[in-house]
ZAMARGU-4260 file (C-alpha; in steps of 0.2 Angstrom, whole numbers, plus 5000, padded with zeros to 4 digits):
<rodrens>
0) 5292/4661/5375 | 5290/4658/5357 | 5300/4644/5355 | 5291/4634/5369 | 5286/4617/5363
5) 5269/4611/5367 | 5266/4597/5374 | 5257/4581/5365 | 5238/4583/5366 | 5234/4566/5373
10) 5244/4570/5392 | 5233/4574/5402 | 5230/4592/5408 | 5241/4602/5417 | 5232/4604/5435
15) 5215/4605/5429 | 5204/4611/5440 | 5190/4601/5448 | 5172/4602/5442 | 5164/4619/5451
20) 5153/4613/5466 | 5135/4612/5461 | 5124/4623/5470 | 5106/4616/5478 | 5091/4622/5467
25) 5085/4637/5475 | 5068/4640/5479 | 5053/4648/5465 | 5048/4667/5470 | 5028/4659/5473
30) 5039/4649/5486 | 5047/4663/5495 | 5032/4672/5503 | 5026/4657/5510 | 5045/4653/5518
35) 5044/4671/5523 | 5029/4668/5531 | 5036/4653/5540 | 5048/4659/5547 | 5040/4674/5554
40) 5028/4664/5563 | 5042/4653/5572 | 5050/4669/5577 | 5066/4662/5566 | 5067/4679/5556
45) 5072/4689/5574 | 5082/4671/5581 | 5094/4663/5568 | 5102/4675/5556 | 5105/4660/5544
50) 5087/4657/5543 | 5085/4677/5536 | 5100/4673/5526 | 5095/4659/5515 | 5077/4666/5514
55) 5086/4681/5506 | 5099/4674/5496 | 5083/4664/5489 | 5075/4678/5483 | 5091/4687/5477
60) 5097/4673/5469 | 5086/4662/5462 | 5094/4648/5449 | 5094/4649/5435 | 5095/4669/5436
65) 5089/4685/5445 | 5072/4689/5439 | 5067/4711/5442 | 5052/4700/5452 | 5064/4690/5462
70) 5076/4708/5467 | 5063/4719/5470 | 5056/4706/5484 | 5074/4705/5489 | 5078/4722/5492
75) 5061/4724/5503 | 5069/4708/5514 | 5084/4717/5516 | 5078/4736/5521 | 5064/4729/5534
80) 5075/4713/5538 | 5074/4711/5557 | 5084/4718/5571 | 5101/4714/5575 | 5108/4725/5560
85) 5109/4719/5545 | 5126/4708/5543 | 5142/4710/5529 | 5132/4693/5524 | 5117/4701/5519
90) 5125/4715/5511 | 5136/4704/5500 | 5121/4693/5495 | 5112/4710/5488 | 5128/4713/5478
95) 5131/4698/5469 | 5111/4699/5467 | 5113/4716/5457 | 5128/4710/5447 | 5120/4694/5442
100) 5105/4705/5436 | 5118/4717/5425 | 5115/4732/5439 | 5134/4736/5443 | 5130/4755/5448
105) 5117/4748/5461 | 5131/4736/5468 | 5142/4750/5470 | 5133/4763/5479 | 5128/4746/5492
110) 5144/4748/5494 | 5146/4764/5499 | 5130/4763/5511 | 5140/4748/5519 | 5154/4763/5523
115) 5141/4772/5529 | 5132/4757/5541 | 5142/4759/5557 | 5134/4742/5563 | 5145/4732/5548
120) 5160/4730/5538 | 5165/4723/5522 | 5173/4709/5521 | 5185/4699/5508 | 5171/4697/5497
125) 5162/4711/5498 | 5177/4720/5492 | 5178/4707/5477 | 5163/4708/5472 | 5163/4728/5473
130) 5178/4724/5462 | 5169/4716/5450 | 5158/4731/5448 | 5169/4744/5443 | 5177/4729/5430
135) 5158/4730/5424 | 5157/4747/5423 | 5175/4750/5417 | 5178/4763/5432 | 5197/4762/5436
140) 5196/4776/5446 | 5184/4768/5457 | 5194/4752/5457 | 5209/4761/5463 | 5199/4767/5478
145) 5192/4750/5484 | 5210/4743/5481 | 5215/4757/5493 | 5202/4750/5506 | 5206/4733/5504
150) 5226/4737/5507 | 5221/4747/5523 | 5209/4732/5527 | 5223/4718/5522 | 5212/4710/5511
155) 5227/4711/5499 | 5232/4694/5503 | 5215/4685/5499 | 5215/4676/5484 | 5197/4682/5479
160) 5202/4700/5481 | 5218/4697/5471 | 5209/4689/5456 | 5196/4701/5455 | 5206/4718/5456
165) 5219/4708/5443 | 5203/4706/5432 | 5196/4723/5435 | 5213/4734/5429 | 5217/4719/5414
170) 5197/4721/5407 | 5198/4744/5409 | 5216/4743/5398 | 5229/4744/5412 | 5238/4728/5409
175) 5254/4736/5417 | 5247/4738/5433 | 5238/4722/5434 | 5253/4712/5427 | 5262/4720/5443
180) 5248/4710/5454 | 5247/4695/5444 | 5264/4691/5449 | 5262/4696/5468 | 5252/4680/5467
185) 5262/4667/5474 | 5249/4652/5469 | 5243/4658/5455 | 5228/4648/5452 | 5217/4645/5434
190) 5207/4660/5441 | 5220/4671/5441 | 5229/4668/5422 | 5211/4667/5417 | 5210/4686/5421
195) 5225/4690/5414 | 5222/4682/5398 | 5203/4690/5397 | 5211/4708/5401 | 5222/4703/5386
200) 5207/4698/5375 | 5196/4713/5380 | 5213/4726/5375 | 5213/4715/5357 | 5231/4710/5362
205) 5232/4693/5352 | 5248/4689/5354 | 5250/4691/5371 | 5234/4679/5376 | 5245/4664/5366
210) 5261/4670/5376 | 5252/4669/5392 | 5244/4652/5387 | 5264/4646/5382 | 5267/4652/5402
215) 5257/4641/5406 | 5262/4625/5399 | 5279/4630/5404 | 5273/4630/5422 | 5262/4617/5421
220) 5249/4630/5428 | 5230/4624/5425 | 5220/4630/5413 | 5198/4626/5409 | 5188/4627/5396
225) 5186/4647/5396 | 5207/4648/5395 | 5205/4638/5379 | 5190/4646/5372 | 5202/4664/5375
230) 5219/4656/5365 | 5207/4646/5350 | 5201/4665/5346 | 5216/4673/5346 | 5223/4661/5337
235) 5211/4663/5324 | 5216/4682/5324 | 5235/4677/5324 | 5232/4664/5310 | 5242/4654/5322
240) 5235/4635/5315 | 5247/4626/5324 | 5242/4629/5344 | 5225/4632/5337 | 5227/4611/5330
245) 5233/4607/5346 | 5219/4615/5357 | 5204/4605/5344 | 5215/4589/5347 | 5215/4592/5365
250) 5198/4598/5368 | 5194/4582/5357 | 5202/4569/5369 | 5196/4579/5385 | 5178/4578/5376
255) 5178/4597/5377 | 5169/4600/5360 | 5154/4594/5370 | 5153/4614/5374 | 5146/4623/5359
260) 5157/4639/5363 | 5173/4632/5364 | 5166/4623/5348 | 5162/4640/5341 | 5177/4648/5343
265) 5189/4631/5335 | 5177/4632/5320 | 5179/4652/5319 | 5199/4648/5324 | 5198/4634/5308
270) 5191/4648/5295 | 5204/4664/5301 | 5217/4652/5298 | 5212/4646/5282 | 5206/4628/5287
275) 5191/4628/5278 | 5190/4608/5276 | 5193/4608/5294 | 5183/4619/5300 | 5168/4613/5292
280) 5172/4594/5298 | 5172/4602/5314 | 5154/4612/5310 | 5146/4596/5304 | 5150/4586/5319
285) 5143/4602/5332 | 5125/4595/5341 | 5119/4613/5341 | 5125/4627/5332 | 5122/4645/5335
290) 5122/4659/5323 | 5138/4663/5328 | 5145/4647/5323 | 5135/4648/5306 | 5143/4666/5303
295) 5162/4658/5307 | 5159/4647/5293 | 5148/4662/5280 | 5165/4671/5284 | 5178/4659/5282
300) 5172/4655/5265 | 5168/4672/5261 | 5186/4678/5266 | 5196/4664/5256 | 5186/4667/5241
305) 5176/4649/5241 | 5159/4663/5239 | 5150/4651/5231 | 5149/4640/5246 | 5147/4652/5258
310) 5131/4658/5250 | 5126/4636/5249 | 5130/4637/5266 | 5120/4652/5270 | 5107/4642/5261
315) 5106/4627/5273 | 5105/4640/5286 | 5088/4645/5282 | 5081/4630/5286 | 5086/4629/5301
320) 5077/4640/5319 | 5094/4652/5319 | 5090/4667/5313 | 5106/4678/5304 | 5112/4693/5311
325) 5120/4712/5306 | 5138/4699/5305 | 5129/4683/5296 | 5124/4699/5284 | 5137/4708/5281
330) 5147/4690/5275 | 5135/4687/5267 | 5134/4702/5254 | 5152/4702/5255 | 5148/4685/5245
335) 5138/4692/5235 | 5148/4706/5228 | 5161/4695/5225 | 5150/4685/5215 | 5138/4697/5206
340) 5124/4688/5214 | 5111/4703/5213 | 5095/4692/5219 | 5104/4686/5234 | 5109/4702/5240
345) 5090/4709/5237 | 5086/4696/5246 | 5098/4700/5260 | 5091/4716/5261 | 5072/4714/5261
350) 5077/4701/5276 | 5089/4718/5285 | 5072/4729/5283 | 5059/4715/5288 | 5068/4709/5303
355) 5071/4729/5307 | 5089/4723/5309 | 5100/4740/5316 | 5110/4746/5301 | 5125/4747/5311
360) 5140/4756/5298 | 5148/4741/5297 | 5131/4733/5288 | 5127/4749/5279 | 5145/4749/5271
365) 5141/4731/5266 | 5126/4735/5257 | 5133/4750/5248 | 5148/4743/5244 | 5137/4726/5237
370) 5127/4736/5225 | 5140/4746/5219 | 5149/4730/5216 | 5134/4723/5205 | 5131/4738/5195
375) 5116/4747/5203 | 5126/4764/5208 | 5107/4770/5210 | 5104/4757/5223 | 5120/4759/5231
380) 5117/4778/5232 | 5100/4774/5242 | 5108/4764/5253 | 5121/4777/5258 | 5110/4789/5260
385) 5097/4778/5271 | 5111/4773/5284 | 5109/4782/5299 | 5129/4786/5302 | 5140/4783/5291
390) 5159/4783/5292 | 5174/4784/5280 | 5175/4768/5272 | 5156/4770/5269 | 5160/4785/5260
395) 5174/4775/5252 | 5164/4761/5245 | 5156/4773/5236 | 5167/4782/5230 | 5178/4767/5222
400) 5160/4760/5216 | 5156/4778/5205 | 5174/4772/5200 | 5170/4754/5192 | 5157/4760/5187
405) 5161/4775/5173 | 5156/4790/5184 | 5173/4795/5189 | 5165/4813/5187 | 5154/4809/5203
410) 5167/4801/5212 | 5177/4816/5214 | 5159/4825/5219 | 5156/4813/5230 | 5174/4814/5238
415) 5174/4834/5239 | 5156/4832/5249 | 5166/4818/5261 | 5178/4834/5264 | 5164/4846/5267
420) 5156/4834/5281 | 5175/4832/5289 | 5177/4816/5286 | 5196/4811/5286 | 5202/4802/5268
425) 5210/4787/5271 | 5224/4780/5260 | 5211/4767/5252 | 5201/4782/5250 | 5213/4792/5240
430) 5214/4774/5229 | 5194/4776/5224 | 5198/4793/5218 | 5214/4791/5206 | 5205/4777/5199
435) 5189/4787/5196 | 5204/4799/5188 | 5212/4783/5177 | 5195/4777/5174 | 5188/4794/5166
440) 5205/4800/5158 | 5206/4814/5170 | 5225/4816/5168 | 5226/4832/5177 | 5214/4827/5193
445) 5223/4812/5195 | 5240/4822/5194 | 5233/4836/5209 | 5225/4821/5218 | 5242/4811/5222
450) 5250/4826/5226 | 5236/4832/5239 | 5236/4814/5246 | 5255/4819/5255 | 5256/4837/5256
455) 5238/4841/5263 | 5235/4824/5273 | 5249/4816/5275 | 5247/4798/5268 | 5262/4791/5261
460) 5259/4785/5243 | 5259/4766/5245 | 5264/4752/5230 | 5242/4754/5223 | 5243/4770/5223
465) 5259/4773/5211 | 5251/4759/5201 | 5235/4770/5199 | 5247/4786/5192 | 5255/4773/5181
470) 5237/4766/5174 | 5230/4784/5173 | 5245/4790/5164 | 5244/4774/5153 | 5226/4773/5145
475) 5230/4792/5144 | 5243/4787/5129 | 5258/4795/5139 | 5268/4782/5139 | 5284/4788/5141
480) 5278/4799/5157 | 5271/4784/5162 | 5287/4773/5161 | 5299/4789/5170 | 5285/4789/5184
485) 5289/4771/5186 | 5308/4774/5184 | 5306/4789/5197 | 5296/4779/5211 | 5305/4779/5228
490) 5300/4762/5229 | 5303/4747/5221 | 5289/4743/5208 | 5282/4728/5207 | 5275/4715/5193
495) 5256/4724/5196 | 5263/4742/5191 | 5273/4735/5175 | 5259/4727/5168 | 5247/4742/5171
500) 5262/4749/5158 | 5262/4733/5149 | 5243/4735/5146 | 5245/4752/5140 | 5257/4749/5128
505) 5243/4735/5121 | 5232/4748/5117 | 5243/4762/5111 | 5254/4750/5102 | 5271/4754/5109
510) 5283/4740/5106 | 5298/4746/5114 | 5293/4751/5130 | 5282/4735/5130 | 5299/4723/5127
515) 5304/4736/5144 | 5290/4730/5153 | 5288/4714/5151 | 5308/4710/5154 | 5304/4718/5171
520) 5291/4707/5176 | 5297/4690/5171 | 5309/4690/5187 | 5294/4697/5200 | 5280/4685/5190
525) 5287/4672/5182 | 5271/4663/5181 | 5257/4678/5175 | 5251/4671/5156 | 5243/4689/5154
530) 5263/4696/5153 | 5267/4686/5139 | 5250/4685/5131 | 5248/4705/5132 | 5266/4708/5124
535) 5258/4695/5110 | 5244/4704/5107 | 5255/4722/5107 | 5267/4715/5092 | 5252/4707/5083
540) 5242/4727/5084 | 5258/4732/5074 | 5257/4719/5063 | 5272/4709/5069 | 5265/4691/5069
545) 5282/4681/5068 | 5286/4690/5086 | 5270/4688/5093 | 5271/4670/5090 | 5287/4668/5098
550) 5282/4676/5114 | 5270/4663/5115 | 5281/4650/5110 | 5293/4653/5125 | 5276/4655/5137
555) 5272/4635/5131 | 5289/4632/5134 | 5291/4640/5153 | 5277/4630/5154 | 5266/4645/5159
560) 5247/4639/5155 | 5236/4653/5152 | 5221/4659/5164 | 5205/4654/5155 | 5192/4666/5152
565) 5176/4662/5166 | 5161/4672/5168 | 5148/4670/5178 | 5128/4675/5175 | 5114/4675/5193
570) 5097/4669/5185 | 5082/4667/5197 | 5098/4666/5211 | 5107/4653/5204 | 5123/4657/5198
575) 5130/4648/5183 | 5147/4647/5176 | 5154/4647/5158 | 5173/4645/5152 | 5178/4649/5135
580) 5174/4635/5125 | 5167/4629/5136 | 5162/4609/5133 | 5154/4602/5148 | 5138/4613/5151
585) 5122/4600/5150 | 5114/4614/5139 | 5128/4614/5127 | 5121/4613/5111 | 5105/4626/5114
590) 5119/4637/5119 | 5131/4637/5105 | 5117/4637/5093 | 5111/4653/5101 | 5130/4662/5099
595) 5129/4658/5080 | 5111/4666/5081 | 5117/4679/5090 | 5134/4683/5078 | 5124/4682/5063
600) 5111/4694/5068 | 5123/4707/5075 | 5136/4705/5059 | 5120/4711/5048 | 5122/4729/5057
605) 5141/4729/5056 | 5151/4718/5067 | 5165/4710/5061 | 5175/4698/5074 | 5193/4707/5079
610) 5204/4689/5080 | 5219/4701/5089 | 5216/4690/5104 | 5213/4672/5095 | 5227/4658/5092
615) 5240/4663/5080 | 5242/4644/5074 | 5226/4643/5066 | 5218/4650/5051 | 5204/4665/5050
620) 5190/4656/5052 | 5194/4645/5066 | 5201/4662/5074 | 5182/4669/5071 | 5175/4654/5080
625) 5186/4655/5093 | 5183/4672/5098 | 5163/4669/5097 | 5164/4657/5111 | 5174/4668/5125
630) 5165/4665/5139 | 5156/4682/5139 | 5148/4677/5124 | 5141/4660/5129 | 5135/4669/5148
635) 5128/4683/5138 | 5118/4670/5124 | 5112/4659/5141 | 5106/4674/5146 | 5094/4678/5131
640) 5088/4661/5133 | 5082/4661/5151 | 5076/4678/5155 | 5062/4687/5154 | 5061/4699/5137
645) 5069/4717/5141 | 5079/4709/5158 | 5093/4715/5160 | 5108/4701/5158 | 5123/4707/5173
650) 5140/4696/5171 | 5155/4694/5181 | 5173/4690/5174 | 5189/4683/5177 | 5198/4695/5166
655) 5198/4711/5155 | 5185/4711/5141 | 5196/4708/5122 | 5191/4720/5113 | 5182/4708/5103
660) 5170/4705/5117 | 5167/4723/5121 | 5162/4728/5102 | 5151/4712/5102 | 5143/4716/5116
665) 5136/4735/5110 | 5130/4728/5097 | 5120/4713/5107 | 5112/4728/5118 | 5105/4736/5104
670) 5098/4722/5090 | 5090/4715/5105 | 5086/4730/5118 | 5093/4722/5131 | 5105/4733/5144
675) 5121/4720/5147 | 5132/4726/5163 | 5148/4716/5163 | 5160/4716/5178 | 5178/4713/5171
680) 5192/4711/5182 | 5198/4731/5180 | 5179/4743/5180 | 5161/4739/5173 | 5154/4740/5156
685) 5135/4746/5152 | 5131/4740/5136 | 5113/4748/5132 | 5107/4753/5115 | 5126/4750/5106
690) 5135/4760/5118 | 5146/4758/5134 | 5148/4767/5149 | 5168/4767/5147 | 5165/4777/5130
695) 5176/4764/5123 | 5191/4767/5136 | 5196/4753/5147
</rodrens>
């Protein structure tokens, strides 16, 4: 079925069902007693069963929904109704009413009562609605009992009974039984198909949803908006943009996009398939958007690493009457975590408290992760401790946060507390543990945890775990051991593993293994500029300037462009972006003047520019100017200009902090009496009083 060609979206729908029959408007509750009194006076309550049933229906099934007052009145009518005894129709009305009001247990009890009533017998409508009660309660054992009764009474040929049973088995997880029943249906209508599809949706079998729909197209079975909504959701989960696009085009042509639910499902589908521009166009056309639609867009932008757009659309949402929910907040916090947008994230946390949103495990974990990724470990710990329930991911988020913020020992202590709490670690937890060992130069602990992962927890190391071990050994200067570790890996090392070794060679000036590492990386990742720059810097660190220049030349000849350094800084809820040698910022002149002042001031307390990372084809003065214009220095200068005296400056950088910027920022923190928190590609650096939390080990 996977190869089934989709019909052109412009063709009419095969066997589309006719619109549902309109139900007459029923009486309001205030009218029911008057109708009741009229029927009593006329004697119709006892002489006309249809009149009684109409009254009972008016009380039990009002439009648009059953209220508790209506239901109470209907129950009294049913219990005190006229003689002769109650009929199957009156039971059916009340059973439907219980279902509609969300009381499937009461509907089931009424069915049992009906079985004990010798004057009346359940019919096929009773059975179908009772099976729906079992679906709502997810009670397979009772459902099977009702099916046995239906078989005994000969109701298994009834379309409504079969459809209800298919839905019951599918939604309760027994899709095999549902399939058996489904194939007994001679003429399968849209309800039968939707019942099977709904069961697969509930069980998360997204591939089966798509296959069922393709089967419908093959046999030209009828489908409706409910079908398309389920299949669009499945397309999003599977990343099937082709089928999703067909559904969107079909819905557009048939005028079905007026349905907010279907339009929202398609927006979510496009977003999950990475088609953000298509999602946004459809989103902008929607006349009415609920919280699900807004959340789908925000989540889509966040997951596609377009976090600034995620926050922009969240700000747009604030101007509407739609209130965000916990799902929205998880996506917003994730975007804030990526961007380091502390103030926006704090506002989200405040909103959660003000609106008394339940601190679910997912939302609480997002808060912990957000604060940790903004360098606010104390706040991350507070969020962690405030959670009523925590799972493995919550503990893992804090362990990784501790590791990246230079609190390696605390991260390992937290891991021990996690084990004492009988929380089973995952492979991701061990990545956090090994990162903590790597950032803290805890070699023996790292070796022990790497071994324990397999021996004690049966977790097979992934490439990320091997990369952590290479990084740990390399940072500690054990270059030969790291190299042999890679050679002995049971799985093929990737470019990231070799790059970790190459980076260590640069720090520890090991040219020979650095050359070997680059030779292994180039076939795996030929266009990554960092590979060539690392080896060039390794040559430069030992004075081999000619070799360093040759590597840069080779990089240029291959058309490999250096990734520009980029730093983000948030001030008063707005995120500003700076690039190395920036020439586009509107306040460029003032910023460069501030940089010059900054450099002159730190020179007075011992700063000497380190030009090892500068261009090799310029003189020493130009090299010094070049390193002074790195993106983080521009961002720090802007922060000094725009923030109040003494305020913490926070920024994030897309690359590893270079040696010169690290030395300069330590002195800037001392001269200007500021705490400066920098998140680079690998970890956090908390600069204060001329020192860094990494202890110059990064």
